[in-house]
C-alpha positions in Angstrom: 16.1 -24.0 -0.6 13.0 -21.7 -0.6 12.7 -19.0 -3.2 12.8 -16.2 -0.7 15.9 -17.6 1.0 17.6 -17.9 -2.4 16.7 -14.3 -3.2 18.2 -13.1 0.1 21.4 -15.1 -0.6 21.8 -13.6 -4.1 21.3 -10.1 -2.8 24.0 -10.6 -0.2 26.3 -12.3 -2.7 26.3 -8.9 -4.6 27.1 -6.9 -1.5 26.6 -6.7 2.3 23.3 -5.1 3.2 21.7 -3.7 6.3 18.4 -5.1 7.6 16.5 -2.2 6.1 18.3 -2.3 2.7 17.5 -6.0 2.4 13.9 -5.5 3.4 13.5 -2.9 0.8 14.9 -5.3 -1.9 12.9 -8.4 -0.9 9.2 -7.5 -1.6 7.5 -10.5 0.1 5.4 -10.9 3.2 7.2 -9.6 6.2 6.6 -12.8 8.1 8.1 -14.9 5.3 11.1 -12.5 5.1 11.9 -12.8 8.8 11.5 -16.6 8.8 13.8 -16.8 5.7 16.4 -14.6 7.5 16.3 -16.8 10.6 16.5 -20.0 8.6 19.6 -18.8 6.8 21.2 -17.7 10.1 20.5 -21.1 11.7 22.1 -22.9 8.7 25.2 -20.7 8.9 24.6 -19.4 5.4 24.6 -15.8 6.6 25.7 -13.8 9.6 24.0 -10.8 11.1 24.9 -8.0 13.5 23.6 -4.5 14.0 25.6 -3.3 10.9 23.7 -5.8 8.7 24.0 -9.1 6.9 26.9 -11.0 5.2 26.9 -14.2 3.2 29.3 -16.8 4.6 31.5 -19.1 2.6 29.0 -21.9 3.3 26.3 -19.6 1.8 28.4 -18.9 -1.3 28.5 -22.6 -2.0 24.7 -22.6 -2.3 24.5 -20.1 -5.2 25.4 -20.3 -8.8 28.1 -17.6 -9.5 27.0 -17.4 -13.1 23.7 -15.8 -12.0 25.7 -12.8 -10.6 27.0 -12.0 -14.1 23.5 -10.9 -15.2 21.8 -7.8 -13.9 18.5 -6.1 -14.4 17.4 -2.8 -12.8 14.2 -1.0 -12.2 13.9 2.0 -14.6 15.6 4.9 -12.7 13.3 7.5 -14.2 9.8 6.1 -13.5 11.0 3.7 -10.7 8.9 0.9 -12.2 5.7 2.9 -12.1 5.3 3.1 -15.9 4.2 6.7 -15.7 6.1 10.0 -15.4 4.1 13.0 -14.3 4.9 15.8 -16.8 3.4 19.1 -17.9 1.1 20.7 -15.3 1.5 17.8 -13.0 4.8 19.5 -11.9 2.8 22.5 -10.7 0.2 20.2 -9.1 2.8 18.4 -7.0 4.3 21.6 -5.6 0.9 22.9 -4.6 0.0 19.5 -3.2 3.1 19.4 -1.0 2.4 22.9 0.4 -1.3 22.1 1.2 -0.7 18.8 2.9 2.0 20.0 5.3 -0.5 20.5 8.1 -2.4 17.3 7.5 -3.6 15.3 10.5 -1.0 12.9 11.9 -1.7 9.2 11.4 -3.3 7.4 14.3 -2.6 3.8 15.3 -6.3 3.4 16.2 -7.2 3.6 12.5 -3.9 1.8 11.3 -3.2 5.0 9.3 -0.2 6.0 7.2 0.3 8.0 4.0 2.2 7.4 0.8 4.9 9.8 -0.4 3.5 12.9 -2.1 5.3 12.1 -5.4 3.5 8.7 -5.5 0.1 10.3 -4.9 0.8 12.5 -8.0 2.0 9.4 -9.9 -1.3 7.7 -9.2 -3.2 10.8 -10.5 -1.0 10.8 -13.6 -1.8 7.1 -14.3 -5.5 7.7 -13.8 -5.3 10.6 -16.3 -3.4 8.4 -18.7 -6.2 5.9 -18.7 -8.9 8.6 -19.1 -10.2 8.1 -15.6 -10.1 11.8 -14.5 -11.6 14.3 -17.0 -15.4 14.7 -16.4 -15.5 11.7 -14.0 -17.3 11.4 -10.6 -14.7 10.0 -8.3 -15.1 8.5 -4.8 -12.4 7.7 -2.4 -13.0 5.2 0.4 -10.4 6.2 3.0 -8.1 9.1 2.2 -5.1 9.0 4.4 -3.0 9.9 1.4 -5.1 13.0 0.6 -5.5 11.9 -3.0 -8.7 13.9 -3.1 -6.6 17.1 -2.9 -4.3 16.1 -5.7 -7.3 15.1 -7.9 -9.0 18.5 -7.2 -5.9 20.5 -8.0 -6.0 19.1 -11.6 -9.5 20.6 -12.1 -10.3 17.6 -14.3 -12.9 15.5 -12.4 -16.5 16.6 -12.2 -16.9 15.6 -8.5 -14.7 14.2 -5.8 -16.2 12.5 -2.7 -14.4 11.2 0.3 -15.8 8.6 2.7 -13.6 8.2 5.8 -14.0 7.2 9.4 -11.7 9.9 10.7 -13.6 13.2 11.4 -10.2 15.0 11.6 -9.8 14.4 7.9 -13.2 15.9 7.2 -12.3 19.1 9.2 -9.0 19.3 7.3 -10.6 19.0 3.9 -13.2 21.6 4.9 -10.4 24.1 5.6 -8.6 23.2 2.4 -11.8 23.8 0.4 -12.2 27.2 2.0 -8.6 28.3 1.7 -7.9 27.0 -1.8 -11.3 27.2 -3.5 -11.7 23.4 -3.9 -14.9 21.4 -3.7 -14.2 18.1 -2.1 -17.3 16.5 -0.5 -16.7 14.5 2.8 -18.9 11.9 4.5 -17.9 10.5 7.9 -18.3 6.8 7.2 -17.5 3.4 8.7 -16.7 0.7 6.2 -18.8 -1.8 8.2 -21.9 0.0 7.1 -23.6 -0.1 3.7 -22.9 2.8 1.3 -25.4 5.7 1.9 -28.3 5.5 -0.6 -27.5 8.9 -2.1 -24.1 7.6 -3.1 -25.2 4.2 -4.5 -24.1 3.7 -8.2 -23.2 7.4 -8.6 -19.6 7.2 -9.5 -17.3 6.4 -12.5 -14.1 5.7 -10.5 -13.3 4.6 -7.0 -9.9 4.5 -5.3 -8.8 3.0 -1.9 -6.0 1.7 0.1 -8.0 -1.0 2.0 -7.4 -2.9 5.2 -5.5 -6.0 4.3 -7.5 -8.5 6.4 -9.7 -10.8 4.3 -12.9 -9.2 5.7 -11.4 -5.8 5.3 -10.5 -6.4 1.6 -13.9 -7.8 1.0 -15.7 -4.9 2.6 -13.7 -2.2 0.8 -14.2 -3.8 -2.6 -17.9 -4.5 -2.1 -18.5 -0.9 -0.8 -16.4 0.5 -3.7 -18.4 -1.5 -6.3 -21.6 -0.3 -4.6 -20.6 3.2 -5.5 -19.7 2.5 -9.1 -21.9 2.6 -12.2 -21.7 -0.3 -14.5 -18.5 0.0 -16.5 -16.8 1.9 -13.7 -13.1 1.6 -12.7 -11.4 0.8 -9.4 -7.9 1.6 -8.2 -6.7 -0.3 -5.1 -3.4 -0.6 -3.3 -2.3 -4.0 -1.9 1.0 -4.9 -0.3 3.1 -8.0 -0.2 4.4 -7.2 3.3 1.0 -7.6 5.0 -0.8 -9.8 2.4 0.5 -13.3 1.6 0.1 -14.7 -1.9 -2.8 -16.8 -0.6 -4.5 -13.6 0.4 -3.8 -12.1 -3.0 -5.4 -15.2 -4.6 -8.6 -14.7 -2.5 -8.6 -11.0 -3.4 -8.3 -11.7 -7.1 -11.0 -14.4 -7.0 -13.3 -11.9 -5.2 -12.8 -9.4 -8.0 -13.5 -12.0 -10.7 -16.6 -13.3 -8.9 -17.9 -9.7 -8.8 -17.4 -9.4 -12.6 -14.2 -7.2 -12.5 -11.3 -7.6 -14.8 -7.8 -6.6 -13.6 -6.1 -4.5 -16.2 -2.9 -3.5 -14.3 -0.8 -4.6 -11.3 2.2 -2.4 -10.8 4.4 -3.7 -8.0 6.0 -1.1 -5.7 4.0 1.8 -7.1 3.4 3.5 -3.8 6.0 4.0 -1.0 5.0 4.6 2.6 7.1 6.0 5.5 6.7 3.7 8.5 7.6 6.1 11.4 5.5 9.1 12.4 5.3 11.3 15.4 2.2 9.5 16.5 3.1 5.9 15.8 6.0 3.6 14.8 5.4 0.7 12.5 9.0 -0.5 12.8 8.7 -1.7 16.4 8.9 -5.3 15.3 12.6 -4.8 14.6 13.2 -4.5 18.3 11.8 -7.9 18.9 14.0 -10.0 16.6 16.6 -12.6 17.6 19.4 -10.4 16.3 20.2 -6.7 16.8 19.0 -4.3 14.2 20.2 -0.7 14.0 17.8 2.2 13.6 16.4 2.7 10.1 18.5 5.6 8.6 15.6 6.7 6.4 15.0 3.9 4.0 11.3 3.8 2.8 11.0 0.1 2.4 7.3 -0.3 2.7 5.7 -0.5 -0.7 2.2 -1.1 -2.1 1.3 -2.5 -5.5 -1.3 -0.5 -7.5 -4.1 -2.5 -9.0 -6.5 -1.2 -11.6 -9.7 -3.0 -12.6 -12.8 -2.5 -14.6 -16.4 -3.5 -13.6 -17.8 -5.3 -16.6 -21.3 -6.1 -15.3 -22.8 -4.8 -12.0 -23.8 -7.8 -9.8 -23.6 -7.1 -6.1 -23.9 -9.7 -3.4 -26.7 -9.3 -0.8 -24.1 -8.4 1.9 -23.6 -5.1 0.0 -26.8 -3.9 1.6 -26.1 -5.1 5.1 -23.7 -4.4 8.0 -20.4 -6.3 7.7 -18.1 -7.6 10.5 -14.6 -6.3 9.9 -11.3 -7.6 11.3 -9.0 -4.5 11.4 -5.7 -6.3 11.8 -4.7 -9.9 11.2 -1.8 -12.2 12.1 0.0 -11.0 8.9 -0.1 -7.4 10.0 3.3 -7.6 11.7 4.0 -3.9 11.4 1.2 -3.2 13.8 2.8 -2.6 17.3 0.1 -4.8 19.0 1.5 -7.8 17.1 5.0 -7.7 18.4 4.2 -10.9 20.4 4.0 -12.7 17.0 7.8 -12.6 17.0 8.2 -14.9 20.0 9.6 -17.6 17.9 12.3 -15.3 16.6 13.4 -13.9 20.0 16.3 -15.3 22.0 16.8 -18.3 19.8 
């Protein structure tokens, strides 16, 4: 039995779970999760209806009951993040929540979404813990999460620069600067293009939640490293839902080949809502071979936070050229355009 299928069985042996509860617990590629569920259903090891999943007697025979006697839980205080924002961060999060209330709504055209406000502040707190805030020049490539505002509210970085394709974000940040006395610089920028010369090798830290296609990951990393001085630091989010382990391997090899050392990978660090007024990233659930009830509000979509340091600056020639970018891939099953990818799971 596959590891993912075994994990699902043990989760259900502890208790029945809805589709969304199970998805929140099984942090693997969405494609692998759905295939695992369907395999278990076909084998009669679990049953499913709109109320959720149950393990069958046949399924119970596949597990070792002794395993259920042992239990490990994620820390309920930090939720596995390793950092707890304290001190003035409590003031920062309240101000941050108030400022971002009128943020631009995510657009499907840009495959946008934004992490929970508390997770934005947790990232800032981790950056501060590592000494990557005070006196630093920071660049963000993409800023759906409005991390720039949270950074600016600390008054610790020397400069904060945002590069983003969405002009609405630039207009919003301009208003925030005027209304709250912040100084966030914005450049309308498409990741396919080289970094503007005036920004090349000007920054100590870069942060991004990149596209999770192979070409997208490559572009975001190369553009980010183009911005960094030698010895700079990068913070990048990467999911398991849209990125298989094979993609993770290619990503890690890319970093190593570009002389970067990964210092931290914290799974589940950032949590994202998946339903917005302007787009719904849960449409795939309507295309499955079994009926799934509406998500009652479980934020199941998580991203790992990766920190790395640039040891020696060596950029490939493509850093100075246009790059062809694939904006979605066959693994991006939350993208509504990819509902057809579920044909094998429908009406079986």
